[in-house]
N, C-alpha and C positions, 0 to 999 in steps of 0.2 A: 444375458450375461455368461461371463466365460469362465470355465470351470480349467483346472488343472489337476488330473489323476495323477497320485503317484502311489505306486504297486508294481511290485518286484515280479509277480507271476502275472505277465503279459496276455496270456489267453482272458485271463480274469478280467484286465484293465480293458483292452480292448472292446470285452464282451459289454461292460460298464459306459463307457465311451459312447458305443451304441446304440445302447440303450436312452441315455440320456440326451443325445443329439435329437431323440425321439420323441424328448419331452420338450423339445425345442432351447435348449442350452446347447451354446456355443463350447466347445472341447477342443480348444488349439494345439494340445500338449497331452503325453502319457509318458511320464518317465518312472525309470525303477529304482532312484536315488535319493536320497537326500540331498546330496550335492548338487546331481543334476535337477532336483526342485527349486534350489535357491535361484540357480541359474535362468533356468525359465522362468519362475517367479519374476525376478526381478527384468525381464525382455518383455513378457507378455502383461506382466501387472492381472493376473485374474482375479474375478470378483470371490471365488472361494477355493479352497484347496480340498480334494476327497484324501485322504492320508493315511495309509494303512500304518499302521505301527510298527509290525514285526519286517523292518527290510534288511536284507541280508548282507548288504556290503555298507560300508560306513556308518555315518549316523544312523540312527535308527529314527522310526517317524514323531516319536515326540519330543526328541532333541531338535531335529528339523523345523519342528511345529513352531517350537519355543522360540529359534530363528528367525522364523518366518514373522511372527508376531511382534518382535521387538526391533525388524527391520523395513516390514513393508506394510503390519499394523491389517493384515491378511487373514481374514476368519478361514478355520482349518475342522474340518470332521474327520474324525479317528475312523479308521476300517478296520475293525480285530477280530482273529477268530478266539478272541481270549479277554475272559472276562471276572479274572482272579481279581482279589483285591490290591493285592500288590500294585497290577497293572494299571487298574483304576486309578490308585493313589498317583501315581507317576505319571498318567495321563492328565490328572487335575492340574500339577503343577503346569501344564502347556496353556490352560485356560483354553480349553476346545469348545467351537460352538454346536459339537455334537458330538455322541458317539454311540455308532451302530455294530452289534457283532454278526458277523459273518456267520452264516449265510443271511440275508436279509431279501425282502419282496422288493422290489422297485417302487410301488406307494410309499414303504417306510423313506428308501432311497429320497424318493420327491418331497416329501413332507419334511424331512429333516432338512434338507438342503431349502427349502422355502423358509423354514422357519428359523435355518443360521442367518439366511442373508437378510429378513426382515429384524432380526437382532442386531447384526452389523449394521445397518439401515441407522436403527433409532440410535445404537449407540455411536455412532458417528455425527447426526445429530447433537447428540445432546454434547458430545467433546465438542463441535465447533462452537455451541453455545456457550461452552465456560470458558472457550479461551477467549471470543468476544467479550464476553463478560471481566475476562482479568484483564485484558486491552483497554476496556473502559475504565474499568477502575483505575488501573495504571494513569491512565491516560487525565482520568479527573485529578488525580495525586499530582501527577506533573503540572499540571494546568493550577493548581492550589498553591501550589511551591511557587512558580512563575511568575503567577498574579501578586501572590506577597511581594515579589522581589521587583516585579516592573511595573506594578503601580504605586509603587511608593515613590520613586523617583518622579514623576510627574506631580502626584498631590503634594510633593514637598515642595516643589518650584512652586505651584499654586498658591500654597500657605505662605508661602514665602512672599509674593508677589503681593499677593492680595493685603498682608498684612503691612507690608512696606510702603503700597500706595496707600493705605488707609490712617497709617501717621506720619509720612512723610509726603504724599502724593499733592498737598498743597503747595507745598514749597519747590517742588521740581520743575523743570522746566517740560516743555510738552513732550520735546525730544525723547529726556529721560522718562516720562512715563509711559510714552509710546513703547520703549524697549520691554517694561515690564508686563506692558498689555500684550505683547507680541509671545512674550514666555508664557502667560498663561495660555493663550490662543495654540500655541501649539502642544504645551503640554497636554491641551484636551483632547487636541486632533490626535495626539500618539494615545492617550487612553480610548478615543473609541476609533482606531484602526486594530487595535488589541481586543477590544470588545468584539467587533467586528470580524476576525481572525478566530475566533475563540468560537463564535457563534456558526461561522462558516463550516469550521473542524467540525462539530458537533453536529449539526444538522447532516453532513455527510456520511458520519457515521451512524445514526439514527437511520439512513437513506430515507431524506427528506429534503436534499439538496434538490431545489426548483428547477427547471429547465426552461425559460421562456423562449425561444429563437423569433425576433424582429428585425424588420426591416433596418438597417443601420447605415448612416452616413460612415463610413468606416475612417475617410482620411479624415472627416470633421472629427471625430470622436477621438481619434488618436493624437491628433493637436491639441486639444481640451483640456487632455491628459496629462498632456507635455506641459504645457501653458499652468498646469496646477502642481506640477511637481517640481517646475521651475520656480513657480514663486516660493513655495512649501521651503523649497533649498534655500529661499534668498540669494538667488544666482550667485551659489558656491562655486557650481561646476557649469557645464556648456552641455546642454542635451543640443545634440546634432541631430534633427529629423532627415530623411530620404524617403520618399514615395517614388512607386514605381509602379506600371500596371493598372487595370480598369479594375476596381474594386466595386463599380456601382452593382445593383442586385446582394447586397450583403444582406448576409441573414444569420445573428448571431444573437447571445443572451448579453444584453449590454452589462448587467449586473456582474455576471461572472468574468465576463471579456475586462471588466473595469478591475477585478480583484489580479487578474491573470498582470497587467500591464503595469499597475502602481505596484505591485511588489516585486517585479524584476525592475523598473527601472528604481525604486526605493533602493532595492541591495545594490545595484550598481553604484546608486550617489553614495550611499552609505559606504561601501567596502575602497572606495576611489579615492585620491587625495586632494583636496582642493586644487579647486582652477584647472582641473582634469576636462576631457572632456567624456560623454558617457553619446555614444550612438545608437541614432533609433530607425531601424529598419522597417519599412512594411513594403513588400512585392506583393500585388495581386497576379497571380498565372495559373493555367491548369485546373481552373474552378476551386483555387486555394489560394486562402491567404497567410503569408510567411510575414512573422513577425521574428528582427533577432534585436537584442540590445546587449548591444558590447560595451565592455570598461575595460578600464587599464588599472586595475586595483590589483587586492592581493591575491587575486589568484586561489584556487581551491584544488588541492590534492587529489590525485587519484583515488586512493584509499576513502577521502573524505567524499568523492565523489558518489560511491557507491551506494551510500546512505543518504543522501542530503536530501533528498524528498520523505525522509521518514520524517511525522509532527515531532518536534521538540529536537530534532538536531540539530547541532551547528559544528561550522568548520573548527578543526584543531588551531586552525592560524588566527580566529579571529580577536583573538584577545581581549582587551575592555570596550571592541565596539558593542553598544546594547542591542540585543534583539530578541527574538522567542523562540527561533529557529520555527516558525508556523508557515512564515510566508509560501515558500518554496513546496511544503504539503498540499498547501490550498492550489497553486499555480498548478499541481500536477492533477489534482481533483479536477480543476474548473478545466484544464486540457479537455481530460477524460472525458466528462462529461457531453463536451462539442465533439466527439469523436475526433479530437486532433491526435497531435505528437509533439512532445517536450523533450526537447536533447541539450544537452552541455559540451561545450570544449573549454576545458582551462588550464590553467598553468602556474605555478606558483610564481609570484610574482609579473607575473605576464599577462593578466586581466580573465575576462573569463566571457563566454560568448554563449547568452542563452539563445534557443532558437524553438520558436512556436507556431506547429503547422494547423491550420485551422480548415474545413472545409467551407468555403465560401457562401454557398446557399444552404439549405435546409435540403 
């Protein structure tokens, strides 16, 4: 544990530092003023600060402790020769983790430090749990809003096509009936994908995202994904595939890899003009599989790229193009589970290239 001592009587400070080192604590710095304490805290990020209240120059210990709490969330124990009610009331405002009256015994100091560190750890765990709870509550709220919107369209499609087939299907040609059957099928696929995405995000947030790497025919698997995407797109775009290197011996989680590739290919198709090409490249080298999906679509601004992998975030230039903002967050999580890397290169109006690098074997 790193401790920072703020004491303007250097003989006392050095003696205290020596005692603390003897107790097993690390004391990388002793400073005599509040200003130096703030600078040193920013540099070394101590676990605890022992702060004299009555500092002679600049800020006193109470003001310094308040700033340290606000800026760094570092716990502080006050050391002072004053026990009057006025000083105590002022000290309370800084929310210290301890208050020792000089002179104090080494045992008292050790006890105060141990209690302060334990309390800080408990509060930090509580703070993180609260942040997690707030995040999950926000995630749930955003999902409900998204589901209400994004489920309505495919459900409406299914309802209208079903009703039309029910009343007029017997009068239509086989070709016209087939159009409506395809509309229903595509709507179901859209809803299934949405549910899969939400379940994937939920599992990851709950820490229950399974990772089951198995031997995989990587090139064959990629070709299968490409064919599925090409059929689902009804050949409105051309997916040009290129494979190179020796991909034998690949060991990956097929379900997670499917999420990665389908989401990236789906986005490439969705944000590219009809008739354009999407380039898919798989290169195996140096025990790595390098996937690149490149489109010639609308592109992503530099500002949007900073938040691109956050759940529910969508780029500002997508307009009326449908989407949930979950796909890239899922790609990132699945890549991280594989201990891989994900990067993006894009310019507005000049297309986007996503690169995923995964370990080829276990």
